[in-house]
Backbone as JSON, one array per atom type, in Angstrom:
{
  "sequence": "MVGFAQKNEIKAAEKAMKAGDAASASSALEAVSGSISGADPKLQAQYYFVSGKAYADLAKKGDASAFQKAADAYQKVIAVEEASGKKKYSAETQQHMSALSADLVNSAVEDNGNKKFKEAAEKLYTSYKISPKDTSYLYYAASSAVNGGHYEEALTYYNELQEIGYDGSGVIYKATNVETGTEEEMDKTQRDLMVKSGTYKDPKDEKSPSKKAEIVKNTALIYTQLGQDDKALEAYKAARANDPKDVNLILNEANLYYKMGDKDQFKVLMAEAASVAPDNPDLHYNIGVNQHGAR",
  "N": [[-12.56, -31.86, -28.5], [-11.87, -31.3, -25.84], [-11.79, -28.51, -26.52], [-14.55, -27.65, -26.86], [-15.54, -28.85, -24.14], [-14.36, -26.42, -22.76], [-15.8, -24.34, -23.74], [-18.15, -25.09, -23.2], [-18.35, -25.06, -20.34], [-17.23, -22.13, -19.58], [-19.44, -21.08, -20.93], [-21.52, -22.15, -19.06], [-21.13, -20.9, -16.76], [-21.11, -18.0, -17.55], [-23.78, -18.21, -17.58], [-24.13, -18.56, -15.0], [-23.47, -16.45, -13.65], [-25.26, -14.43, -14.47], [-27.5, -15.01, -13.02], [-26.5, -14.22, -10.77], [-24.93, -16.26, -9.45], [-22.16, -16.42, -7.92], [-20.38, -18.73, -7.13], [-21.29, -21.12, -8.43], [-20.34, -20.51, -10.85], [-17.77, -20.26, -10.52], [-17.12, -22.68, -9.96], [-17.66, -23.89, -12.06], [-15.64, -22.8, -14.13], [-13.16, -23.81, -12.62], [-13.4, -26.57, -13.07], [-12.43, -26.55, -16.06], [-9.97, -24.99, -15.6], [-7.01, -26.14, -15.95], [-6.87, -27.3, -18.23], [-6.68, -24.42, -19.81], [-4.75, -23.05, -20.56], [-4.1, -24.05, -23.06], [-5.83, -23.38, -24.61], [-7.22, -21.05, -27.67], [-6.21, -17.8, -27.95], [-8.49, -16.15, -27.81], [-10.43, -17.51, -26.33], [-9.0, -18.04, -23.78], [-8.96, -15.53, -22.82], [-11.81, -14.73, -22.6], [-12.26, -16.95, -20.72], [-10.7, -15.84, -18.37], [-11.81, -13.34, -18.15], [-14.03, -13.81, -17.32], [-13.87, -15.21, -15.11], [-12.49, -13.29, -13.26], [-14.75, -12.11, -13.18], [-16.39, -13.28, -11.3], [-14.87, -14.37, -8.99], [-14.33, -11.49, -8.11], [-17.11, -10.66, -7.41], [-17.61, -12.82, -5.49], [-15.56, -12.16, -3.77], [-16.55, -9.68, -3.13], [-18.79, -10.35, -1.55], [-17.97, -11.31, 0.65], [-15.72, -13.14, 0.96], [-12.53, -13.29, 1.36], [-10.2, -14.43, 0.42], [-10.85, -14.03, -2.33], [-10.06, -12.01, -3.44], [-7.81, -11.86, -4.61], [-7.39, -13.39, -6.36], [-9.52, -12.61, -8.25], [-7.92, -10.4, -9.07], [-5.8, -11.46, -10.25], [-6.57, -12.76, -12.4], [-7.81, -10.78, -14.07], [-5.77, -9.41, -14.62], [-4.43, -11.32, -16.21], [-6.43, -11.33, -18.31], [-5.66, -9.03, -19.55], [-2.63, -9.69, -20.16], [-3.26, -11.67, -22.13], [-4.31, -10.34, -24.14], [-3.18, -8.28, -25.06], [-0.66, -9.92, -26.17], [-1.74, -11.1, -28.16], [-3.08, -9.19, -29.45], [-5.58, -8.99, -30.1], [-8.33, -7.2, -28.43], [-10.55, -7.49, -27.03], [-11.96, -7.22, -24.63], [-10.18, -6.23, -22.93], [-10.85, -3.07, -22.22], [-13.08, -3.34, -20.84], [-12.29, -4.79, -18.65], [-10.67, -3.07, -17.47], [-11.71, -1.7, -16.28], [-13.29, -3.22, -14.34], [-11.09, -3.9, -12.86], [-10.83, -1.6, -11.59], [-12.63, -0.77, -9.83], [-12.29, -3.25, -8.63], [-10.09, -2.75, -7.22], [-11.06, -0.5, -5.35], [-12.36, -1.8, -3.99], [-11.06, -3.39, -2.75], [-9.51, -1.97, -1.19], [-11.57, -0.33, 0.46], [-12.31, -2.66, 1.86], [-9.81, -2.91, 3.4], [-9.65, -0.84, 5.01], [-11.56, -1.17, 6.73], [-10.57, -3.65, 7.81], [-8.45, -2.74, 9.21], [-9.32, -1.01, 11.02], [-10.72, -2.91, 12.49], [-8.49, -4.13, 13.32], [-7.08, -5.8, 12.19], [-4.36, -6.38, 10.91], [-2.54, -7.2, 9.16], [-4.33, -8.82, 7.01], [-5.24, -6.74, 6.4], [-2.97, -4.94, 5.15], [-2.2, -6.84, 3.08], [-4.17, -6.71, 1.36], [-4.15, -4.12, 0.85], [-1.9, -4.17, -0.84], [-2.07, -5.64, -2.83], [-4.08, -4.16, -4.12], [-2.41, -2.33, -5.06], [-0.79, -3.46, -6.85], [-2.68, -4.11, -8.76], [-3.5, -1.58, -9.75], [-0.65, 0.49, -10.05], [-0.19, 2.97, -10.19], [-1.08, 4.18, -8.47], [0.71, 4.66, -5.73], [0.46, 5.34, -3.03], [-1.4, 3.44, -2.14], [1.07, 1.38, -1.55], [2.49, 2.52, 0.23], [0.57, 2.66, 2.44], [0.04, -0.2, 2.9], [2.37, -0.72, 3.88], [2.24, 0.58, 6.53], [0.5, -0.43, 7.59], [1.39, -3.2, 8.03], [3.24, -2.47, 9.87], [1.61, -1.67, 12.29], [0.57, -4.0, 12.95], [2.74, -5.03, 13.73], [4.07, -6.78, 11.97], [6.83, -7.37, 11.16], [8.84, -8.07, 8.65], [7.43, -8.23, 6.51], [6.86, -5.28, 6.37], [8.73, -4.39, 5.92], [9.62, -5.2, 3.51], [7.62, -4.12, 1.8], [8.54, -1.41, 2.03], [11.3, -1.49, 1.09], [10.51, -1.54, -1.16], [8.96, 0.88, -2.0], [11.21, 2.61, -2.11], [12.51, 1.66, -3.86], [10.99, 2.44, -6.04], [11.41, 5.0, -6.04], [9.67, 6.44, -3.93], [7.93, 9.38, -2.91], [5.36, 10.88, -1.85], [4.85, 13.23, -1.19], [2.51, 16.22, -1.59], [-0.5, 17.89, -2.5], [-2.83, 18.74, -0.03], [-6.5, 19.47, -0.09], [-8.56, 21.74, 1.14], [-11.63, 22.82, 2.88], [-13.99, 24.88, 4.47], [-17.14, 23.49, 6.12], [-20.02, 24.75, 5.78], [-22.18, 24.46, 7.25], [-21.84, 22.82, 9.44], [-19.51, 23.98, 10.48], [-17.33, 22.36, 10.09], [-13.83, 21.89, 9.17], [-13.02, 20.32, 6.36], [-11.63, 17.69, 4.02], [-10.79, 17.4, 0.34], [-10.93, 16.23, -2.91], [-9.6, 18.55, -5.47], [-11.25, 19.8, -7.34], [-13.89, 19.08, -6.69], [-13.99, 20.75, -4.31], [-13.48, 23.06, -5.17], [-16.19, 23.64, -6.52], [-17.83, 23.32, -4.1], [-17.4, 25.56, -2.74], [-17.87, 27.59, -4.59], [-20.65, 27.33, -4.59], [-21.27, 27.84, -2.06], [-22.19, 26.48, 0.0], [-19.74, 25.85, 1.36], [-16.69, 27.44, 2.62], [-13.49, 29.2, 3.07], [-11.61, 28.16, 1.2], [-8.75, 26.3, 1.49], [-5.06, 25.28, 0.79], [-2.79, 22.83, 1.2], [0.37, 21.86, 1.59], [1.61, 18.64, 1.62], [4.13, 17.26, 3.34], [7.28, 15.48, 2.26], [7.44, 11.93, 2.49], [9.92, 10.7, 2.77], [11.8, 10.39, 4.39], [10.8, 9.46, 6.44], [10.11, 6.99, 5.51], [12.38, 5.61, 5.21], [13.64, 6.23, 7.59], [11.87, 4.42, 9.16], [12.62, 1.88, 7.97], [15.34, 1.58, 9.1], [14.69, 1.37, 11.26], [13.05, -0.74, 11.72], [14.67, -3.19, 11.07], [16.61, -3.07, 13.16], [14.94, -3.82, 14.8], [14.75, -6.42, 14.03], [17.37, -7.36, 14.57], [19.17, -6.72, 12.46], [21.85, -5.15, 12.67], [23.81, -3.75, 11.32], [22.75, -3.19, 8.86], [20.62, -1.56, 9.63], [22.01, 0.82, 10.1], [23.03, 1.45, 7.47], [20.78, 2.3, 6.93], [20.35, 4.3, 8.33], [22.3, 6.38, 7.98], [21.65, 6.71, 5.26], [19.19, 8.09, 5.59], [19.61, 10.21, 7.24], [21.26, 11.65, 5.78], [19.54, 12.22, 3.9], [17.85, 14.18, 5.39], [19.33, 15.8, 7.78], [18.79, 17.33, 10.34], [17.29, 16.09, 12.05], [16.53, 15.4, 14.75], [15.51, 13.0, 16.13], [16.24, 11.11, 14.27], [19.28, 11.13, 14.99], [19.43, 10.26, 17.32], [18.57, 7.97, 17.27], [20.51, 6.62, 16.07], [22.41, 6.62, 17.3], [21.8, 5.54, 19.48], [21.78, 2.98, 18.81], [24.43, 2.8, 17.88], [25.39, 2.32, 20.67], [24.08, 0.16, 21.67], [25.19, -1.72, 20.37], [27.96, -1.52, 21.4], [29.75, 0.6, 20.83], [30.87, 3.03, 22.27], [32.37, 5.5, 21.81], [31.37, 6.47, 19.61], [28.92, 6.64, 19.88], [28.9, 9.01, 22.01], [29.61, 11.14, 20.44], [27.65, 11.21, 18.57], [25.76, 11.93, 20.29], [26.85, 14.27, 21.08], [26.18, 15.87, 18.45], [23.57, 15.73, 18.41], [23.02, 17.46, 20.32], [24.16, 19.83, 19.3], [22.41, 20.2, 17.38], [20.19, 20.77, 18.51], [20.04, 23.21, 20.62], [18.27, 24.6, 22.16], [16.7, 22.51, 23.43], [15.69, 21.9, 26.32], [15.24, 18.97, 27.47], [16.09, 17.77, 25.52], [19.23, 17.54, 26.3], [19.17, 16.91, 28.93], [18.55, 14.36, 29.05], [20.89, 13.64, 27.64], [23.02, 14.14, 29.19], [22.08, 12.14, 31.02], [22.51, 10.02, 29.81], [24.96, 9.86, 28.7], [26.43, 9.8, 31.04], [26.0, 7.49, 31.62], [27.36, 5.86, 29.94], [29.88, 6.18, 30.48]],
  "CA": [[-13.52, -32.37, -27.43], [-11.21, -30.09, -25.06], [-12.13, -27.02, -26.47], [-16.05, -27.95, -26.74], [-15.54, -28.84, -23.18], [-13.85, -25.57, -22.22], [-16.57, -23.33, -24.14], [-19.63, -25.29, -22.4], [-17.92, -24.47, -18.89], [-17.54, -20.87, -19.93], [-20.9, -20.68, -20.95], [-22.3, -22.28, -17.82], [-20.21, -19.63, -15.78], [-21.65, -16.61, -18.17], [-24.98, -17.89, -17.02], [-24.54, -18.47, -13.56], [-23.04, -15.04, -12.77], [-26.11, -13.8, -14.92], [-27.99, -15.47, -12.18], [-26.04, -13.98, -9.35], [-24.34, -17.61, -8.44], [-20.42, -16.29, -8.41], [-19.65, -19.66, -6.6], [-21.48, -21.91, -9.18], [-19.8, -20.15, -11.9], [-16.26, -20.13, -10.22], [-16.92, -24.21, -9.93], [-17.75, -24.4, -13.53], [-14.86, -22.87, -14.32], [-12.36, -24.33, -12.24], [-13.22, -27.64, -14.11], [-11.37, -26.61, -17.13], [-8.32, -24.85, -15.38], [-6.22, -26.95, -16.0], [-6.36, -27.13, -19.8], [-7.31, -23.35, -20.39], [-3.31, -22.47, -21.0], [-3.79, -24.62, -24.41], [-6.88, -22.76, -25.91], [-6.75, -20.15, -28.2], [-5.89, -16.48, -27.32], [-9.94, -15.41, -27.74], [-11.23, -18.43, -25.42], [-8.64, -17.9, -22.74], [-9.46, -14.06, -22.49], [-12.91, -14.8, -22.39], [-12.25, -17.73, -19.38], [-10.13, -15.19, -17.31], [-12.87, -12.12, -17.85], [-15.35, -14.56, -16.71], [-13.32, -15.56, -13.9], [-12.48, -12.32, -12.62], [-15.78, -11.29, -12.53], [-16.88, -14.25, -10.34], [-14.02, -13.8, -8.03], [-14.79, -10.32, -7.53], [-18.56, -11.21, -6.99], [-17.2, -13.57, -4.14], [-14.45, -11.1, -2.74], [-17.5, -8.93, -2.12], [-19.52, -11.26, -0.52], [-17.07, -11.84, 2.42], [-14.7, -14.26, 0.92], [-11.17, -12.6, 1.44], [-8.99, -14.9, -0.51], [-11.37, -14.12, -3.71], [-9.51, -10.58, -3.94], [-6.21, -11.93, -5.39], [-7.89, -14.5, -7.34], [-10.04, -11.85, -9.06], [-6.92, -9.32, -9.26], [-4.72, -12.42, -10.96], [-7.69, -13.19, -13.45], [-7.98, -9.5, -14.61], [-4.06, -9.4, -15.29], [-4.1, -12.35, -17.28], [-7.04, -11.03, -19.63], [-4.95, -7.67, -20.35], [-1.63, -10.14, -20.89], [-3.33, -12.63, -23.15], [-4.9, -9.71, -25.35], [-1.58, -7.69, -25.33], [0.05, -10.56, -26.57], [-2.64, -11.66, -29.03], [-3.31, -8.0, -30.15], [-7.11, -8.77, -29.9], [-8.44, -6.68, -26.97], [-12.13, -7.56, -26.96], [-12.21, -7.67, -22.98], [-9.52, -5.21, -22.05], [-11.23, -1.82, -21.67], [-14.12, -3.59, -19.72], [-11.69, -5.2, -17.62], [-10.01, -2.31, -16.8], [-13.18, -0.76, -15.5], [-13.53, -3.82, -13.23], [-9.96, -3.64, -11.93], [-10.48, 0.1, -11.09], [-13.99, -1.22, -8.64], [-11.89, -4.27, -7.16], [-9.32, -1.9, -6.16], [-11.45, 0.35, -4.34], [-13.4, -2.59, -2.76], [-9.96, -3.91, -1.65], [-9.07, -0.63, -0.07], [-12.5, -0.22, 1.6], [-12.15, -3.75, 2.79], [-8.48, -2.82, 4.08], [-9.81, 0.2, 5.54], [-12.44, -1.93, 7.81], [-9.74, -4.47, 8.32], [-7.51, -1.51, 10.06], [-10.36, -0.59, 12.43], [-10.82, -4.22, 13.83], [-7.27, -4.24, 13.98], [-6.74, -7.09, 11.51], [-3.77, -5.14, 10.21], [-1.87, -8.57, 8.36], [-4.82, -8.53, 5.95], [-5.27, -4.79, 5.3], [-2.16, -4.91, 4.6], [-2.16, -7.71, 1.93], [-4.92, -6.17, 0.34], [-3.44, -2.86, 0.26], [-0.45, -4.34, -1.59], [-3.01, -6.08, -4.16], [-4.45, -2.87, -4.92], [-1.41, -1.43, -5.65], [-0.32, -4.32, -7.83], [-3.5, -3.96, -9.45], [-2.93, 0.31, -9.99], [0.75, 0.82, -9.86], [-0.03, 4.2, -10.56], [-1.55, 4.73, -7.23], [1.64, 3.78, -4.92], [0.26, 5.5, -1.46], [-1.73, 2.2, -1.46], [1.96, 0.51, -1.09], [2.46, 3.38, 1.66], [-0.37, 2.46, 3.38], [0.11, -1.56, 3.48], [3.66, -0.75, 4.9], [2.16, 1.14, 7.74], [-0.59, -1.59, 8.19], [1.74, -4.15, 8.49], [4.17, -1.94, 10.83], [0.86, -1.31, 12.95], [0.1, -5.35, 13.46], [3.95, -5.84, 14.4], [4.75, -7.76, 10.89], [7.83, -6.7, 10.28], [9.12, -8.37, 7.5], [6.26, -8.06, 5.49], [6.5, -4.11, 6.09], [10.53, -3.87, 5.33], [9.42, -5.72, 2.15], [6.86, -2.76, 1.12], [9.22, -0.37, 2.37], [12.28, -1.38, 0.55], [9.45, -1.57, -3.1], [8.6, 1.86, -1.98], [12.44, 2.95, -1.82], [13.11, 1.39, -5.24], [10.46, 3.11, -6.78], [11.41, 6.24, -5.6], [8.36, 6.94, -3.88], [8.05, 10.75, -2.32], [4.56, 10.93, -0.81], [4.38, 14.9, -1.04], [1.55, 16.69, -2.39], [-1.34, 18.7, -2.02], [-4.27, 18.61, 0.32], [-7.23, 20.32, -0.7], [-9.55, 21.84, 2.53], [-12.49, 23.9, 3.16], [-14.98, 24.68, 5.94], [-18.65, 23.42, 6.0], [-20.81, 26.49, 6.64], [-23.88, 24.24, 7.97], [-21.48, 22.03, 10.63], [-18.38, 24.3, 10.9], [-16.12, 21.72, 10.04], [-12.96, 21.57, 7.83], [-12.95, 18.77, 5.64], [-10.58, 17.41, 3.14], [-11.75, 16.88, -0.64], [-10.47, 16.62, -4.65], [-9.78, 20.23, -5.76], [-12.6, 20.39, -8.08], [-15.21, 18.88, -5.82], [-13.83, 21.6, -3.22], [-13.79, 24.67, -5.74], [-17.14, 23.86, -6.8], [-18.64, 23.28, -3.28], [-17.09, 27.03, -2.43], [-18.65, 28.31, -5.52], [-22.19, 26.76, -4.39], [-21.72, 28.62, -1.02], [-22.1, 25.58, 0.79], [-18.2, 25.76, 2.16], [-16.2, 28.42, 2.64], [-12.07, 29.39, 3.64], [-10.54, 27.05, 0.87], [-6.91, 25.96, 1.66], [-4.23, 24.27, -0.08], [-2.02, 22.74, 2.04], [1.45, 20.72, 1.2], [1.8, 17.6, 2.63], [5.77, 16.98, 3.29], [7.81, 13.77, 1.56], [7.55, 10.82, 3.3], [11.21, 9.7, 2.04], [12.81, 10.43, 5.7], [10.13, 8.42, 7.44], [10.33, 5.59, 5.14], [14.32, 5.17, 5.47], [13.49, 5.73, 9.35], [11.11, 3.32, 9.68], [13.25, 0.72, 7.61], [16.35, 1.28, 9.68], [14.51, 0.54, 12.85], [12.97, -2.44, 11.49], [16.49, -3.81, 10.66], [17.19, -3.17, 14.16], [14.18, -4.67, 15.56], [15.17, -7.97, 13.48], [18.42, -7.75, 14.64], [20.33, -6.74, 11.52], [22.36, -3.75, 12.8], [24.29, -3.23, 10.28], [21.68, -2.75, 7.77], [20.17, -0.5, 10.17], [22.95, 1.72, 10.23], [22.97, 2.17, 6.34], [19.35, 3.15, 6.46], [20.06, 5.79, 9.14], [22.8, 7.24, 7.46], [20.69, 7.66, 3.96], [17.94, 8.94, 6.21], [20.11, 11.74, 7.86], [21.48, 12.34, 4.35], [18.23, 13.47, 3.67], [17.34, 15.34, 6.79], [20.53, 16.11, 8.43], [18.65, 18.32, 11.28], [16.6, 15.38, 12.52], [17.2, 15.09, 16.03], [15.52, 11.95, 16.25], [17.31, 10.07, 13.92], [20.73, 11.2, 15.45], [19.04, 9.81, 18.53], [18.08, 6.55, 17.09], [21.31, 6.06, 15.47], [23.58, 7.0, 18.61], [21.32, 4.14, 20.56], [22.08, 1.74, 17.84], [25.65, 2.45, 18.11], [25.54, 2.22, 22.16], [23.71, -0.93, 21.96], [26.35, -2.19, 19.78], [29.12, -1.38, 22.01], [30.74, 1.67, 20.3], [30.31, 4.46, 23.06], [32.62, 6.54, 21.46], [30.12, 6.98, 18.55], [27.52, 7.13, 20.54], [28.93, 10.1, 22.36], [30.05, 12.03, 19.09], [26.29, 11.79, 18.01], [24.67, 12.6, 21.5], [27.06, 16.11, 20.72], [25.67, 16.21, 17.45], [22.3, 16.08, 18.72], [22.95, 19.01, 21.1], [24.12, 21.06, 18.53], [21.53, 20.41, 16.25], [18.88, 21.34, 19.07], [20.81, 23.77, 21.73], [17.48, 24.74, 23.04], [16.02, 21.62, 24.08], [16.29, 21.39, 27.99], [15.03, 17.88, 28.01], [17.37, 16.63, 25.22], [20.12, 18.06, 27.14], [19.26, 16.04, 30.38], [18.44, 13.12, 28.3], [22.21, 13.35, 26.99], [23.66, 13.99, 30.28], [22.2, 10.64, 31.76], [23.05, 8.52, 28.85], [26.19, 10.06, 28.71], [27.1, 9.25, 32.27], [25.82, 5.95, 31.88], [27.85, 5.57, 29.0], [31.0, 6.15, 30.86]],
  "C": [[-12.99, -31.26, -25.96], [-11.78, -28.85, -25.11], [-13.53, -26.39, -26.28], [-16.38, -27.88, -25.28], [-15.64, -27.58, -22.27], [-15.34, -24.37, -22.54], [-18.12, -23.9, -23.17], [-19.38, -24.57, -21.05], [-18.37, -22.91, -18.8], [-18.9, -20.29, -19.6], [-22.07, -20.44, -19.95], [-22.05, -21.36, -16.64], [-20.51, -18.54, -15.99], [-23.28, -16.8, -17.29], [-25.56, -17.83, -15.72], [-24.32, -17.05, -12.92], [-24.22, -14.26, -13.56], [-27.44, -13.97, -13.68], [-27.73, -15.21, -10.76], [-25.59, -15.19, -8.79], [-22.95, -17.37, -8.71], [-19.88, -17.78, -7.81], [-19.98, -20.82, -7.47], [-20.52, -21.8, -10.53], [-18.12, -20.06, -11.88], [-15.75, -21.94, -10.27], [-16.9, -24.6, -11.31], [-16.3, -23.87, -14.26], [-13.5, -23.31, -13.96], [-12.19, -25.67, -12.96], [-12.37, -27.82, -15.15], [-9.94, -25.8, -17.02], [-7.41, -25.06, -15.83], [-5.57, -26.82, -17.5], [-6.43, -25.71, -20.43], [-6.11, -22.78, -21.01], [-3.17, -23.05, -22.56], [-4.67, -24.16, -25.36], [-6.03, -21.78, -26.46], [-6.74, -19.07, -27.54], [-7.59, -16.05, -26.84], [-10.16, -16.18, -26.28], [-10.37, -18.16, -24.13], [-8.92, -16.42, -22.26], [-10.74, -14.33, -21.67], [-12.87, -15.55, -20.73], [-11.82, -16.67, -17.99], [-10.94, -13.8, -17.3], [-13.93, -12.57, -16.87], [-15.07, -14.77, -14.82], [-13.32, -14.35, -12.9], [-13.64, -11.67, -12.39], [-16.75, -12.22, -11.38], [-16.13, -14.29, -9.08], [-14.28, -12.68, -7.26], [-16.17, -10.25, -6.96], [-18.16, -11.47, -5.28], [-16.67, -12.57, -2.86], [-15.6, -9.94, -1.96], [-18.72, -9.21, -1.26], [-19.11, -11.82, 0.91], [-16.0, -12.74, 1.92], [-13.29, -13.38, 0.53], [-10.26, -13.02, 0.25], [-9.46, -14.84, -1.89], [-10.29, -13.03, -4.39], [-8.51, -10.62, -5.05], [-6.41, -12.79, -6.34], [-8.23, -13.7, -8.85], [-8.78, -10.85, -10.0], [-6.0, -10.34, -10.62], [-5.58, -12.78, -12.5], [-7.3, -11.95, -14.21], [-6.68, -9.27, -15.35], [-3.98, -10.54, -16.32], [-4.82, -11.95, -18.73], [-6.08, -9.85, -20.31], [-3.4, -8.5, -21.21], [-2.0, -10.59, -22.07], [-3.76, -11.62, -24.51], [-3.77, -8.78, -25.95], [-0.94, -8.52, -26.32], [-0.83, -11.06, -27.91], [-3.14, -10.64, -30.21], [-4.7, -7.96, -30.77], [-7.4, -8.27, -28.72], [-10.06, -6.19, -26.91], [-12.61, -7.21, -25.56], [-11.32, -6.26, -22.51], [-10.05, -3.87, -21.23], [-11.85, -2.2, -20.5], [-13.34, -4.02, -18.19], [-10.57, -4.16, -16.64], [-10.71, -1.68, -15.84], [-13.3, -1.58, -13.98], [-12.57, -3.79, -12.44], [-10.0, -2.6, -11.28], [-11.98, -0.45, -9.87], [-13.4, -2.14, -7.96], [-11.02, -3.53, -6.37], [-9.88, -1.15, -5.42], [-12.51, -0.79, -3.47], [-12.08, -3.41, -1.86], [-9.66, -2.74, -0.39], [-10.37, -0.44, 1.04], [-12.7, -1.2, 2.45], [-11.03, -3.58, 4.05], [-9.03, -1.98, 5.28], [-10.7, -0.66, 6.81], [-11.53, -2.94, 8.6], [-8.68, -3.68, 9.66], [-8.39, -1.35, 11.35], [-10.51, -1.87, 13.25], [-9.41, -4.82, 13.87], [-6.91, -5.71, 13.1], [-5.55, -6.22, 10.11], [-2.99, -6.26, 9.25], [-2.87, -8.24, 7.05], [-5.14, -7.47, 5.66], [-3.92, -4.66, 4.94], [-1.68, -5.57, 3.01], [-3.05, -7.1, 0.75], [-4.82, -4.99, -0.17], [-2.42, -2.95, -0.89], [-1.23, -4.76, -2.72], [-3.48, -4.71, -4.45], [-3.62, -2.05, -5.56], [-0.59, -2.01, -6.77], [-1.22, -3.83, -8.85], [-3.72, -2.28, -10.39], [-1.5, 0.5, -9.76], [0.93, 2.02, -9.67], [-0.4, 4.82, -8.93], [-0.58, 3.81, -6.1], [1.57, 4.59, -3.31], [-0.46, 4.19, -1.07], [-0.1, 1.12, -0.82], [2.47, 1.26, 0.38], [1.96, 2.75, 2.82], [-0.33, 0.85, 3.58], [1.45, -1.65, 4.37], [3.11, -0.27, 6.43], [1.34, 0.33, 8.57], [0.09, -2.8, 9.11], [2.59, -3.61, 9.74], [3.11, -2.02, 12.25], [0.65, -2.59, 13.26], [1.83, -6.0, 14.13], [4.56, -6.62, 13.13], [5.68, -6.97, 9.88], [8.41, -6.61, 9.02], [8.34, -8.18, 6.68], [6.54, -6.4, 5.16], [7.83, -3.75, 5.42], [10.13, -4.39, 3.83], [9.1, -4.63, 1.14], [7.83, -1.66, 1.43], [10.48, 0.02, 1.72], [11.75, -1.28, -1.23], [9.44, -0.03, -2.66], [10.13, 2.81, -2.2], [12.93, 2.88, -3.51], [12.59, 2.31, -6.1], [10.57, 4.52, -6.79], [10.0, 6.99, -5.23], [8.29, 8.15, -2.78], [6.78, 10.73, -1.24], [4.23, 12.56, -1.06], [3.32, 15.01, -1.72], [0.66, 17.66, -1.87], [-2.71, 18.43, -1.21], [-5.21, 19.83, 0.34], [-8.47, 20.42, 0.81], [-10.26, 22.85, 2.28], [-13.47, 23.41, 4.18], [-16.21, 24.59, 5.54], [-19.18, 24.39, 6.45], [-21.59, 25.95, 7.28], [-22.89, 23.75, 9.43], [-20.12, 22.94, 11.36], [-17.01, 23.7, 10.83], [-15.06, 21.45, 8.86], [-12.71, 20.19, 7.62], [-11.9, 18.77, 4.13], [-11.34, 16.57, 1.95], [-11.08, 16.87, -1.98], [-10.42, 18.11, -4.51], [-10.95, 20.68, -6.52], [-13.77, 20.08, -7.61], [-15.01, 20.22, -4.71], [-13.91, 22.76, -3.85], [-15.44, 24.97, -6.09], [-18.2, 24.12, -5.36], [-18.57, 24.96, -2.25], [-17.76, 27.66, -3.07], [-20.22, 28.13, -4.93], [-22.71, 27.86, -2.87], [-22.04, 28.1, 0.18], [-20.73, 25.38, 1.89], [-17.59, 26.98, 2.02], [-14.6, 28.11, 2.92], [-11.51, 28.35, 3.06], [-8.8, 27.46, 1.52], [-6.27, 25.06, 0.91], [-2.93, 24.29, 0.78], [-0.87, 21.74, 1.64], [1.79, 19.94, 1.99], [3.3, 17.21, 2.54], [6.39, 15.43, 2.64], [8.11, 13.35, 2.76], [8.94, 9.91, 3.12], [11.71, 9.31, 3.27], [12.14, 9.41, 6.75], [9.89, 7.06, 7.02], [11.4, 4.87, 5.21], [14.22, 5.4, 7.15], [12.93, 4.48, 9.78], [12.08, 2.02, 9.24], [14.37, 0.39, 8.67], [15.58, 0.76, 11.38], [13.51, -0.66, 12.79], [13.92, -3.34, 11.25], [16.73, -3.63, 12.26], [16.28, -3.77, 15.01], [14.25, -6.38, 15.23], [15.97, -8.24, 13.79], [19.72, -7.53, 13.97], [21.16, -5.29, 11.62], [22.94, -3.23, 11.76], [23.65, -2.72, 9.39], [20.91, -1.33, 8.25], [21.04, 0.57, 10.08], [23.41, 2.37, 8.78], [21.93, 2.75, 6.11], [19.43, 4.39, 7.11], [21.06, 6.73, 8.55], [22.3, 7.85, 5.92], [19.97, 8.39, 4.47], [18.66, 10.19, 6.57], [20.88, 12.4, 6.66], [20.64, 13.16, 3.85], [17.85, 14.4, 4.2], [18.12, 15.28, 7.79], [20.07, 16.92, 9.85], [17.67, 17.8, 12.13], [16.73, 14.53, 13.52], [16.98, 13.69, 16.68], [16.57, 10.84, 15.73], [18.6, 9.74, 14.31], [20.39, 10.27, 16.46], [19.37, 8.52, 18.52], [19.59, 6.33, 16.59], [22.42, 6.02, 16.19], [23.14, 5.64, 19.52], [21.8, 3.23, 19.95], [23.88, 1.63, 18.2], [25.97, 1.97, 19.78], [25.23, 0.72, 22.26], [24.76, -2.09, 21.08], [27.69, -2.15, 19.85], [30.14, -0.26, 21.85], [30.22, 2.85, 21.03], [31.0, 5.64, 22.66], [32.03, 7.27, 20.36], [29.28, 7.5, 18.76], [27.55, 8.62, 21.45], [28.99, 11.26, 21.13], [28.2, 12.15, 18.73], [25.63, 12.24, 19.07], [25.17, 13.92, 21.62], [26.55, 16.63, 19.63], [24.19, 16.76, 17.74], [21.97, 17.52, 19.21], [23.25, 20.02, 20.52], [23.21, 21.59, 17.64], [20.24, 20.94, 16.77], [19.51, 22.14, 20.7], [19.72, 24.33, 22.61], [16.44, 24.04, 23.72], [16.58, 21.02, 25.59], [16.16, 19.68, 28.18], [15.78, 16.6, 27.12], [18.92, 16.6, 25.74], [20.45, 17.21, 28.37], [19.3, 14.78, 30.16], [19.99, 12.43, 27.97], [23.27, 13.13, 28.18], [23.33, 12.66, 31.05], [22.58, 9.72, 31.13], [24.76, 8.59, 28.65], [27.26, 9.4, 29.94], [26.88, 7.95, 32.47], [26.6, 5.2, 30.59], [29.34, 5.25, 28.99], [31.79, 4.48, 31.27]]
}
């Protein structure tokens, strides 16, 4: 009887989806959600596949909470079919997951534009979890969280970036639009085709630097913001080991020591900053003022 009810509700959901009624589809599926874990793998995969499509459609129609539900459902399809060895829905599910990831990123861009940084960060993080190879989504999730002042969430994302060894360096492909005179970024294949067609000119390949130092620096600043000075110092030491000539890192560490009352170490680091940037008059002036205040 339970299996019969499950099949009926899934069929009802599929019929509702064909009619464009994702809300009715999700309601039908919710009716058997409590018992689906006991169903055979084939029925489970079908259930989660239809659920993913229903929630993805609701998300596109404005229900932001449905993004995560869609992602969870699609991932369960993959897990169930991997365990059973029967992959009826897996290939199509992967396609739907790619589309969902793109919708999430587009929605996050809109949220950032509307200063809804927390929502943007969560959507970008979900997109990363859907497609772990796209590690830049995790980086931008951290950036959105920082922009909104959500430091603990940002710290979680930055720590995960360091755990996976995120670097962020790469190549940016550019060319100038002949008609507008504007330099634009695009992928390499498209750029090369546009240049060959004559609609673009002056192709450039620019290397984007590693973001490792920036990530560790931001991690240290967040620890300072949260009052966790010891962890901030550890992060500064790691960042400076990666980029020993970054004057701002030296100054940030010096200021943290000053805040902690260690004026001797503060002076040592200020002297180090002066030796790294001997031709910076503003730096030397500020060092003089700060050291006077540290006496």
